[in-house]
N, C-alpha and C positions, 0 to 999 in steps of 0.2 A: 567791500569790492575787491575782487582780484586784479592784481596788475597784470601786464601783458605775459610776463614770465609765467606766472601761476596760471594763466588761461593755456598757455602753449603746452605746460606740464600736464594741465587736466585732460587737454585733448590728446597728447601724447601716450598717457595711460588708459584712456578709454579706447583708442585704437589699438593698442598693444593687447590689453586683456579683456575688453569687452565686445569691440566691433572692429573688425580689421578692415573693413570698407571706409571707415572714416578717414578723411585726409587729415594728416598731421604733420608737422614739421619733423623730419627725422631726427634733428638735434635735441628733440625732446622726448623722444619715443623711446622706450625700453626695447632692447632688440636680443634675439638669441645670436650668439657669435660662434662660429665654428669654421672649420676649414673646408672649402669646396671650391677650387680654383676654376671650375667649369661654370658656377654660378658667381664668379667674381667675389668670392669671401675668403679670407684668410684672417685668423687671430691677429697675426703680424699688421696687416694692413689697418685694422680697427686701432690698434695700440698705436701705431706711427700717426694715423689722424688725429686721435685724441691729444697725443703729445704735441703736434703742430698748432692745436687750437687753445691749449691750456694756459693758465698763468702760474700753475704750481702743480707737482704731482707727486704721488707716493706709491711704492710697490712693495708689496710684501709677498715673497716667493720663496719655495723651499729650495730651489735649484737655479743656478745660473751658471751657462757655459758659453765660451767664446762664440760657438755656432749660434747661440741665443741671440746675443747682443751685437755680432757684426752687422747684420742688416738694419740695425737701429743707429750704427754709430754716426752716420750723416745727419739725422735728426738730433741726437743728442748734441752733435757739434752747433747745429742752428740754434739749439736751445741755450747752449752756453753763451754764444752771440748775445741773444736776446736777453740773458739774464734770468732766465726762467729757472727756478730752482727745484730741485727734486730730492727727495729722500727715498733710498732702497733699504729694505730689510731683508736679508736673506739669512740661512742656517749653515751650520756644519754638519746636518743631517746626512748620515750615509757616507760622509766625506765625499760628496758627489760634485758640489760647485768648482769650477775650476779656478784656481788661484790667480790665473792669467786675466781671467775674464774680470774678476773682482777688481785687480788692480788698474785695468784699463778702465773700468767705470770711475774709480776713485781718484784717477788722474783729471777728471772733468771738474772744473773749479766750482761748477753749479751744483754737483751731486755730493750727497753726503751718505756713506754707506755703513752699515752696521752688520754685524753677524751674531745671531742669536745662538747660544751655545746649548743644545739639546742635552749635552751629556751632563751639564751643570743644573739644566732646568729640571732634569728627569722626565721628560715627555718629549713626545714626536712633535714635528712641524711640517704641517702639510698646506699651509696657506697658499693661494693663489689669486692675490687680489691686486688691481691696477686702479688707483684713484686719480682724478684729474679735477682739478678746480679752476672754474672760470668765474670770476665775481663771487656771487652766492649759490652758484650751482655747482654740483658734484655729478660728474660722470663716473660711473664705477664698474669696472668688469671683474666680475668673480666668477671662478669656475674650476676648469680642471688644468690650465694651461701655465706650466712653467716657463721660464726664459730660456727655453732650449729649441733648436731649430725645428726639430720635428713636432714639438708642441704648438709652436707659434704658425706653422706653415702647412703640415700635411697630416698629422696624427688626427684620429677620430676624438675631437676634443668638444665639450660642452661648455660654454660660458655664456653668462648673461650680462648684458649691459643695462644698467639701471641709472635713471637720471633722477636726481633728488635735489631739493633745495636744502640749503646747509641746515635750516631748522627742522627738515624731515627727520622723522624717528630713524629710519633706515640708515641715512647718512650720518646722523648724531652716533648711532649704536657701532658702526663699522668704523669710523674715523676714531671714536673714543678706544676701540680695541686695538687699532693700529697704535695710537699713542701709549696705550698700555704696554704693549710689546716693545715699543721703540724706548721706552723710558724703563723697562726692565733691568734688572741689575745682571741679566744673562745676555743682555744685548749690548755689545761694546764695539766701538769704532774700529774699523777694518785695519787701521794702522798699528793699534795694540795687538791685534790677534794673527794678523796675517802670516808673520813668520813661523808661529808654530803650527798653524793650520796648512802652510805650504809643507813643512816637514813632515806632518802626518800624511797629506796627500800623496806626497812623492813615495813614502813608504809603502803606503797602500797599493799605489800603482805598480811599484816594482814587484810586490808580493803577488799581485794578480798575474804579472806578467809570468813570473816564474811558475805559477800553478798552471797557466795556460800552455807554457812549453812542455810541461810535464805531462800534461793531460793528453795532448794531441801530438802526433806524428806528422811533420810537415811532408806530405807527399802531393807535390803539385798535380802530378799527372793523374794520380788517383782521385783527386777532389775536383778535377776540371770538369765543369759542365756547361753546356752551351747556353746562352742567356735566350730570351724570347725572340729577340729579332733572328738570331743563328738557327733556333730550331724551326721557324717560320720558313727562312729563306732555304734551308736544307731541303724540307718538304717539298716546296715550291719547285725548287730546281730539278729535284728528281722526278717530279711529275711530268716539267718540261721535257727532260731527257728522254723520258718514257715515250712521250709524244713525238719524239724524232727531231726536236729541236737542237740545233747546233749552236747558237749562240744566245748569251743571256747576260743581263745587266744586275749588279746588286747596287742600289743608290742607298746610302745608309750615312747617317751623320757621322761626323768625327767623333772618335772615341767609343763608338757602340761595337766595335770589335770585328770589322770586316776581315782581317787576315785571318782570325780564329775561324769565323763563318766559313771561309774558303777551306780551311783545313778540314772542319768537320764535313763538308760536302764532299771533299776529295777522299776521305776516309769511307764515306758512304758508297761513293762511285768505285773506289779502288782502282784508280788507272796504274796501268803498268808502269808509264813513265809520264811525268808532268813538268811544265815549265811555268815559271812565276817569273814576271817581267815587272821591274820597278825603275825609278828614274834615279835612284841614289844608292850607293853601296850600302851605307847604314840602313837603310829601310829594308834591304835584303837581308842584312844579318839579323834584324829583329825579326823579320818573317820567319827565317830558319828556326829561331828559337821558339816562336809560337808553334811551327809545324811539329818540331821534336817533341813538345809537350802533348800534342795531340797522338802523333804516331808512335812515339818511344823509339825503340830499336827495329820496328818493323820495315822501315824504309830507309835508304841512304839519302844524306842531303848535300848538295854540292854549291858553292859559290863561283860565278863567273863574273868578273869584274876588272878593273884594271890592277888590282893587286891579288888576286886569287884567280886560278884556272883549273876548277874541277868540272872537267868537261862530261864526266859519265856517270854521274849520280843518278839515282831512280828520280828524286826530284831536284830539279836544277832551278836555283834563283839566279837571275842574271840582271844586271843593269841593262837598260835600254841601249845605251851607248856601244856596249859591247856586243851585244846579240845582233844588233842591227848592220855591224860590219859583215860584208860579204864573205869575207874568207872565214868568219865564224860561222855564219849560218850554212855555208857549204859543207861543214862537218856534220851536219845532221841531214837526214832524210826529210822530205816535206811533210810526212805522216809520222816523224819520229815520237812525237809527243801526243797522248790521247786526249790530254787537257792542257790548255795554255791560259793562265790567270794574267790578267793585266791590271796591276795597281794603279790607282789613279788615272783611270782610264779617260777622263776628260782631256789628256795630254794626246790622245791617240790620233789625233788630225795631224800631228806633225810628221814629216816625211820619213824620220827614222822609224816611228812607230808603224806607218804603213808599209815600209819595205818589209818588216818582221810579219805583219799580217797578210801581206801579198805572197811571202814565201812559204809559211807553213800552212799545213792543212789538217789541223788537229779535230778529234771527233767534237770537241767542245770548246769554244771560246767563251771565257767568263770575265767580264770586265767589271771593276770595282770602283766607285767614287762617291764622295759625299756631294758633289756638285756638278752634274752633267752638262749644265747650261755653260755654253762658251760665248765669248766675246768676239770670236773671230768667225762665226757664222758656221762653224763645222758641225755636222749632224751626228752626234755621237749615238744618238738613238738607231739611226739607220744603220749604223755599222754593226749593231747586234740585232738587227732585223725586229727592232721595237718591242723585243721579249725583256720585259721588266720583271725579274724573278722575285724581287721584293724591294719596296721603297719604305724608308723611314727617315723623316727630317728630324730637325732639332726638337720641336716641341713635341712630337709624339715620342722621341727618345727620352724626354725628361719625364713625360707622363708615365712611361713604362719603367722609370728607375734604372735606365742603362747607363746614365751619366752621373758625374759627381755633381751634386748642387753648386750653383754659383751665385754669389753676391756682386752684383754689377753696379759701380757706383761712377756716374758721370759727373766729374769734377770740372769747375772751370779752370781753365789753363791760365799761365801767366798774364798779368796785366802791367803794360809798360807804357807810362806817361798817360795813365787813363784809357788805354786803347788794349782791348784784348787781342792776343795773337790771332792772325787771320791767315788767309791764303797767301798773302804775300810777304809772309814773315820772313826775315833774314837770318842768316847763320848765327850772327853774334846774339840774337835775341833766343834762338832755340837752344843754345849752349851757353847762356849766361849763368852766373853763380845764382843769381835769384831764382832762376827757374830750376836748377838743381836743388836749391833748398827747398822750393816748393814741392817738387816730386818726391824727395826723400821725407819731408814732413808728412805728406799724405800717405805714402806707402808706410811709414812707421805707425800711424794713426789707425788706418784700417786693417793692417796685420795680415794673418795668414792662419791657416789650419796646419796645426803640427808644431813640432819643437824648434824648427829653424826656417827660415825663408829660403824658397827655392824658385826663383821667380825668372820670367821672360820679360824683356822689355823691347817692343816694337817700335822703331824710329822711321823717319821719313828717308833719310839718306845715310850712305857710309860714313860721310864726314861727320854727320851729327851724332851717330851712334859711337863711333870711335872716341870724339871727344866727350860725350858724356860718360863713358865708360871709364875714361880717365879720370874725369871729375869726380865720379862715384868713388873710385879708389882713393883719390886723395882726401876722401872724407871718412875713410876707414872700412868701406865695403870692399868686398872681393869680387870684382867682376871681370868679364871678358867681352870682347866683341868679335862675333864670327860672322863670316858672309860666304858668298858663293866661291870666292876666291881662295878660301882656305882649305887646306888638304883634309882627307877624310880622317886622317888619323888625329889631327888637331880636333876636329868637331867631337869626335868620339870621346876624346881626352876630357873637353870642356863639359860635355854631358855627364860624363862619369863623376867628375868633380862637383857638378851641381847637385846630382841627385844623391850622393854618397851621404851617410850618417855620421862617418868618422873620417878623420885623417887630417893631415897638415896642410893641405892645399885646397881646401873646399872653396866652392864658389856660392855666392848669394843670388846673383843674376848673371844672365847672359843678355847682352845687347844683340839685336839681329835687325835685318829690314824686312826679309820674307822668305828666308830658306826653311823656316820652321812653319810656314803657312800650311804645309800638307804632308802626310806621310810619317814623318818622324813622330814615334811613340815615346813620350817621357810622361808616365804617369804621375811622377812625383811632383810635377809643378803646381805650386799652391797659390800662386800669385802672378796675374799678367797685367802688364803695364802698357798702355797704348799712348804713345806719343806722337801720333800722326792722324791727320784727317781721314775720314772714313771715304775710301775711295769707291767702294762698292759693297753691296750687303754680302756678296760672296765672300771677298777678302776678310771682312769684319767677323764672319762666323767661322772661317778658317782659323783666325788668329785667336778668337774667343775659345775655340775648340781645343787649342793646345793645352788648356786647364781642366778639360772635361773628362778626361780619363780617370776611373777610379784607382785608388791606390791605398794600401794600408796605412792606417794612422792619418789618412786625409779625408776628413769630414765633408770639406767643401773648398771651393777655391775663390780667391777675392779678384775681380776684375776692375782696374782702375782705369777709367777712361778721361783722358785729359781733353776737354773740349774747348776749341777757340771759336773764333767767328767764321766758321768755315760754311761754304755754301752747301756743301753735301751734308750736313749734320742731319737732315731729315731722313738719311739712308739709317740712321742709328735705330730708331724705332722699326723700320722695315726690317732690318736684320734680326734684331732681337724678338719680334713678334712672328718672324716666318710668313708674314701677311705680303704676298705680292700683288695685292690688288691695287696697290698705290692709292688708296683711299685716304684722302687726308684726315678725315675724323678718326678713322681707325689709328693713324700714327699718333695724332694728339690724345686719344685715349690711352694708348700705351705708355705714353710719355707721363700721363696724370697719374695712371694706377696700373703699372704693368705687374707689380707685385701681386695683385689680387688675381690676376688672370693667367699669370705663367704657371705652368704645371709643377708640381712638386714642391720641394724646399727651396726652390731658388727665389731671388728677389731681385728688383730693378728699382735704383733710385738716381735722382738728379739733384744736384744742389740747386738753389733759386735761379742763379744767373745761367748756369748750363741749361736749364729747362726753358728759360727765355729765349735763349740761342737757338735751341732747336724748334721751339714754337715759331719764331721768326723765318727759319730756315723752311720749315713747312709751308708757312704763307707764301714765301718767295718762291718755292720749288715749282718747276713745271712738270707736272706728271701726266702731261696729255701731249708729251711731243711726239712728233711721227717716229723719231727714232726709238724712244721707249716702247711705243705701241708696237712697231714693227719687229722689235728685239723679242717682246714678249710673245706675240703672235708666232714668230718663228719657232721659238722654244717649245710652244705648244703643239704647232704642227710637228716638229720633230719628235716630240714625245708619242704623238698619236699616230705619226705615220701618214696623216692625212690632213685635209682641210678642216679645223676645228668646228663644230656646231656651236652656236651662240651659247647655249648652257653649259657648255664644256669649259668655257673660260672661269666659271665660278666653281664648278666640280672639281677642276684640277689647280685651283688656287693661282690661276693666272691673272693678268691686270683686269680690272673692272671694265667688262666690254661696254659699258654705257660711255666709257672715254671715247671709244671709236665712234660711237653714235654721235656725241658731242663735236668730234674733230671732223669726221668725214660725212656726217649726215646719216649713214647707215652701214652696217656690216657688208651690205651688197656693194656699196660704192667703194669701200675699203678694197676689197677683194678685186673688184673691176680694175681699180688703179694699180695695185700693189702685188696682186698673185698671179703670177705666170700661169699656173696651173688651173685657173678658174676660167671657165668658158661660157657660164650663164650671161644671157642677155635678156633684160626686160625692156619693155616698151618704155616710153616716157610717162605715161601714166602710172604705170605698175612702179616704176622706181620712184616716183613722187609719193606713191601711197606708203611705200616702204620706209621712206625717209620720214614720211609724217607720223606713221606709227612708231618708229624707233625714237624720234625726238619728243613726241608728246605723250606716249601712254607705256613705253617699254619698261620705263624706270620703275613702275608698279606703284607709283605714290596715291594711287587711288583705283580701288578695283572696279568701281562702277561701269567705266567704259569697256574694260577688259571682258567682264562676263558678258556684257551686251554683244560685243564682237564675237566672243566663241559661241553664242546662241545663234547668232546670224549665220556664222560659217557652218553650223550644224543643222541650220534651216528648222529650227524647232517650230512646232505649230503653237499658236496661243503666246506668242514670245512675251508680251506684256505681262500676262498673268504669271507665267512661270519665271519671269525675271524677278518680279517682286519676291516671289515666294522663294526663290534659290537665294536670293540676296538677304532675306532674313534668316532662313534656316541655316545656311552654309556660313555666312560672314557675319551674321548678326547685325545687319543693318536694316532697320525699318525704314523704308524710302520715304521721304517727303516728297511734296509736289515741286519744291525748288530742285531737288535731286534729279527728279526725272527730267524736269525742263533742262537741267544743265546737261545731263547725257545726251539729250537730242541735239542741242546746241553744238556740243562738241563732236557729236558724230555726223553732222550735217554742214560742218564748215562755217557755222555762223558765230563762232565765239571768239576767232581770232582777230587781230588788228586787220586793218584794211589790207595792208601789203601782204600780210599772210594768208588772207582768203584768197587773193589772186595767186599767189604763189602755190597753193595747194587746192586749186580749184577743183581737180578730180577727187578729192577726199570727201567724198559723200558717201557714206556706209548704210545710211540708214533711211528709210522712209515711213511714214505715218500714214496707216491705212485708213479707209473710209470708215472703218468701224471703230476708229481710236486706237488700234493696236500699233505694232511696229513689224516691218518686215525688211529685208534686205534691199538695197537700192539696186535698180536695174543695171547702172553702170558698174558697180562693184561686182555684182553677181556675175556678170559678162566676162570681167576680167578673170575670175578664179578658175575660169576653164583652162588657164595655163597651170600646168601642174607646178612648175618651178615656183610661180609666183604665189600660188596658194601655199605651198610648203612654207615659203618665207613668212607669210602673213600669220599662219599658224604657230610657227615657230616663235614669232615675236610676241604673239597673245599669251601662249603659254609661258613663256619667259617672264612676262610682265606680271602674270598671275603668281608664278613661283616668287618673283622679287617682293611683290606685296605681302604674301604670307611670311616671308623671312623677315623683312623690314619695316612694314608700314601697318600691319595687321592689328597691333594693340592701339586701337583708337582711344583717343582721349574724349571722354564723355560723349556726347553724341556728335562730335566732328569727325571729318575724315582726316585729322592729323594725329600724327603719334609723337609724343613728347621726345624731345631731343633730336628728332631727325630735322633734316634740313629741306628748305623749299625755296623756290625762286618766286619772284613777284608774280610771274605768270601761273606758277602752282597755286599760289595763295589764292588768286583770283578765282581760277578753276574749283578748286575744293572748298571755296566760300559758296560756291553756285551762283557768282555774279554772272549777268548776261553776256558779258563781254570782257576780253582781255584789255588791261587799261596800261597806259604807258607808265614807267617808274616814275617820272617827273611829275605826272599828274597825281599819283598817290603820295609823293612826297614822305614824310614821316608817317603819315596815317591817312585813311581816306575812309568815310562812312557811306556805307551803301545802305540807302533807305528801304530796297527792296527785300534784302535778306536781314536788315538790321544787324549788319556786322561791322566792325570797325577793327580791323588789323593795324597794330601798331609796330613800325619798323624802325629798330634802331641800329645805327651804324655807331659801335660803341667807341671806337678810336676814329677821331676826327682827321681830316686832312688839316694841314697847317693852315690853308686859307679858307678853311670851312667857317661856316656861321658858328659862333661861338655858343653851340647849345651844350649846356651842362648835363646830358644825360648821365645818370650814375646810379649803380646798384648801392644801396646802403646796406643790405644784407642780402642773403639768399631769396628771401621773400619779400624784398621792398626796393622799389626803383623810382627814383626821381626823374621826371622827364620835362621837357619844355615843349609847349605847343608850336604850331607853325605861327608865322609872322606876316602882316600885323594881325593880332588876335587880342581881345580883351576878354576878360572873365565874363561878361555878358553875350558873348559870340554863340552862335549855334554849335559850333565845336565844343565849348564847354558843356552845353545842353546835352548833346550827345554822350560826353565822356562820363558826365556827373550823373546822368539819366534824370534830368530835372523835370521833364514833361512825360505826361502819361504816355505817349507813343514811343518813349526811350526806355520805358521801364524794362523791356525785354531785350534791350541791346547786348550784343557779345562783344566784349573788347579782347582781342588775343594778342598776344606777344611774340614778336618775332626778332631776333638779336643776332646780329654778325659781329665779329671782331673788328674787322676794318675792312677798307675796299683795297688793301694791299695784296691780297691774295690773288695771284697770278691767274687763276682759274675760277675759282667760285664766286657765284652770284647769288649765293643761297643763304638764308638765315636759320638759324635754330629756333624752332618752336618750342616756346617754354610755358604754354598753358593760358588760362583765361586770367585776366587782370581785373582789378576794380579800383576806382578812384577813391581815396580815403580824404575825408575833411573836405575843405573848399579850396579852389584854385587860387595861387598867389599871383597877384599882378606884378610883373616885372618890366623893365626896359631893358633890351638887349642891343648889343653893338654888332652890326653886320659886317662883312669883310670889307665893305667900302668905308667903314667908319661911322655909318649913320646909326642912330638910335632908332629902335622900332619896338612896338608892344607885343608882348607875349605873356603867356601865363605858365606857372610851374605847376606841374601834378604830381602828386605822391600817389603812385601806384602799389597796390598789394597784390602778391602774386597768389594764385590759388593753390599752387604747388610749389615748394622752395626749389631752387635751381640745383640739379644734381652737382656734387662737388667738383668733379673733374672738368664739367662744362663751366661752371662759375670760376674757378680757378684760372682756366683759359681765357675767359672773357675779360676779367677784371685786372689780371696780371698786366704789369707795364712791360 
């Protein structure tokens, strides 16, 4: 007899190598492991997941670098705390492995590291194997990936994850081979060989550097080439200029090279005179250097600022403060400059910028920014006639390799008296010795790329930054605090000391608040520390961006974000993902698995407590406030230069428009109330129908009603016949009699609760013909004569169909549900083809519908303190223990339905819907987790109600058809 583990292994092997359609537990199924972030796959994520779930691990890899281990450092630290031991075997082959990385690993008390000498062994060493043991099961990843950043994240790598019992031949052979190499005389503990290896590594490194310097002459101007963004931008801008456009915007992520882009564009256009406007002198000086590399000595360049007065250069670089003075502008003709470039143009709503733009009349205005969205309501887009020459945000910039990869670590901030620092933090806590020690310890552990740290530390206030700088200096660090009050000379001096590689007065860190949020170009930054709450996604990305510029000898940048109990923590995944839909499930997925889906070699990690803090913040967040909705709408309107269409919210990455439906009833109702330029007015019946369609069908959770509505709008002949045919051929749905009846009930206003039937009395779209077919109702048809109304209906139907195809079309079995999507009580009643919508209180934890033989089980996983003490709990990803309603005995009809005891119950379908808790300020939805079946026999218990009374109930052991996906499971069961 096979035990359960052996059965799971057999199913996994069969699914992997015989029949891919067989359902199997992913934990026991061999898998192909490669890098493709678009499909949520990275070798790094697989290694990290296995580490977090193992009892012991062994690695045998030829090469180990700091860039390869840095994204795993948080995981290694967690394993150290848990006492999970590991052995790592590497090699001196080609003197490639970095001593710094080897020493970092050997500092961990749970890891033993050995180095195999290929010189002594007389052979090569190319193994790339990662072994993870849990009980008697080995999960083994073998293939092409060393412990280097690109190999683990973006290179074309092929690996296989094999699952084997400890007595299996595969596991026995590979573990035996590892033990043989580990015990070899040529494999020695790192402590014995590190000094000699480091000496050899340094000698080889220096020799390579000498060879490089002799082989290539450093000619920056000769080697300078535009990157992909700059090339696309220049081409687009020249086309716009040829078409007669006189204003254009470049929207490009921090670090992608906007200044160089403008220089290449001006070199192409070759204006006689040009003006470049900035908000700080330091930025102007850096821009001049960039332009000089592009133009060489073909143009003269001048600086106009508080300290320099070069009025007559071909290309003039001026601070906004200087150029906006009337006496300065008066020195120039209105058409003096052929091109005027405004850097950080999101500031252009200020009066000083407006004076400049009102005065000058160049042939071309070019505005550049990473974030055109404004909090003050100013429309930057209209200032430039809505002409966006090119746009590239953080995610695309990472995808196109325009930025330095980053490793983000969300770290729990200081705990004082068992309480985490929160929004009401006091100064003494923020600057305490304990917090300084905590920050330094984490900064030293996670490290940086390069020979020495060159870091920026963002704080909440001047006093905090100044005090922390002082305390860091007392600990032996070299730091300075600078802010807007400091002179230009002091800022430049501090940056020079931070970025230099040699000298007597170097800096390790600069403490600041916000003066480095934008504009300043310091490519050498290799560590960014955030010691402040996230105020907005825009500011978060600005500060993150300080480290994203590429630089020589900088392979990656480390971002350390110290996370307290802050209300705005939910903005962190919003900022990192670039997803401005404010969809909470997207946020949670990014927290759970951001590394898998972020482009390139970057990675995202949260420690256990920080992850819980963010989940809690997401649950508590109100992402459907009118302010958020109005701000997002305004930004999209500004971008388009007109009132957006419904589908454009998704197309342009704005807020999920269904939040407007939920909040206001419909987009039409929102526009009527908040948009002064909107003049459409529907009748009461028309407005009612638009609201009904918006709230009931436009989310796209089922295709059935939407397809029928589209056919009614198109007045198709023989609708019933062609409806069935289209549903099967295009959407793979072979309609049942239950589904046909359900569609009719929903489109004739017979499904809703009594009060809803009254509210939506005009929402009858369909009539059944005397021949048994379908046709459009007379009332609905007459209303469609109003073109505005007809357009809104068609727009909602098309939007719903698109939503279905994107989000809900991967149907689970023969149901209308998609795994891991979320559904309300009403959605479940409708999609199960019930004849009417039921009150949530009547459904309770579950309800059996005898007509469709369906029994949805609804679990609120975290209960209120005063809730009945139901002990619903996941035992594993594929097993759930739940309690029945009360009072119930094991002989009740409920038990008959659940355990399918009677012949009429044999075809019952029990479906599982789970939500984390009721604390979420918005969501009344449950994750759909597939079909479940009751195992064994029910167990009678006595339970205690909130009133302290005992009552009968029984415990049910459910087995899931499909194990819960990792990120969903982690979110649901996490405390």
